[in-house]
Structure formats: structure tokens, C-alpha cells
N, C-alpha and C positions, 0 to 999 in steps of 0.2 A: 500480831502482824509484823512488828518490827524485827522480831527474832527470825521469822521466816525469810524476810527480805535480806537480813544480814547473812543468813545461811546460804541463800542463793548467790549473793555477791561473792561470798567466800569461796563457794564451789566453782564459780566462774573464774575467779582469779587463780585458783589452783589448777584449773584446766589449761590456763595459758602457760604454765611453767613447762619447761622443756629440758631434756637432757642432751640437747645438741652441743657438740664440742667436747663432751666428756671424754671420748676416746682420745682426742688430741691432747687433752690435759694429762691423761694417763701416760701417753707416749712421751711427752715432754718430761714428765717426772722420771720415767724409766731412763731416758737419755741422761738426765742430770745425775742419777744414781750411778750409771755406768761411767760417766765422766769422772766422778769422785773416786770410784774404785780404780780406774785407770791412772788417775793422778797419784793415788796412794801407792800403786804398784811402781810407777816411775820413780817416786820419791824414795821408796824403800830400796829398790834395785840400785839406785844411784849411790845410796849410802853403803851398800854392801860391796858392789863390784866396781868401784870407781865411778866413771860416768859413761860406760860403754852401752849398757842397755837403754838408759833414757835417751841418749843421742840416737840410737837406732830406731826407737819407737817414734821419736819426733820426726826424724828424717822420712820414715815410711809414711807417716800421717801427712806430712807436707807434700810428698810425691803423689799420694792418693788424692788429696784435695786439688792439687794443680792439674791432675789428669782428668778430672770430672768434666770440665768444659772442653777439653781437647778432643774427646771421643765423639762429641755431638756434631762435629762438622761433617 
């Protein structure tokens, strides 16, 4: 009788488990990987060509980020 009750409780606890939010975690992980790759490209490009490519990338990113709220008006 005790094992049956433990089995039922275990089954009920497993039924409560959910995969909600898993997609969000995957997207955040993907964004982190892309940020690391972009950072590596900026670092390598800066060492090869002076500082022209990294400055251009940072400038475009800043312009894009600042324009996000401006278009909502």
C-alpha cells in the first residue's frame, strides 16, 4: 500500500512540471553566443585594421539602439 501511494504522489508531482519559459532561455542563450561572436569579430578586426571596423560597428549599434524609441512616436 505504501509503494502505491508513493507512486501516485510521484506521478502527480511529475505532472506539475512544465516546460514553460524554455524557448526564452534558448533565445537568451543564442543572443549570448551571438554577442560573444560579434565581440570576437570586433576584437580581431581592431587588431588587424587599426580601429576602423570596431568603431564603425559600435557607431552603427549605438545609432540603431537610440533610434528604437524614436520611431515609436
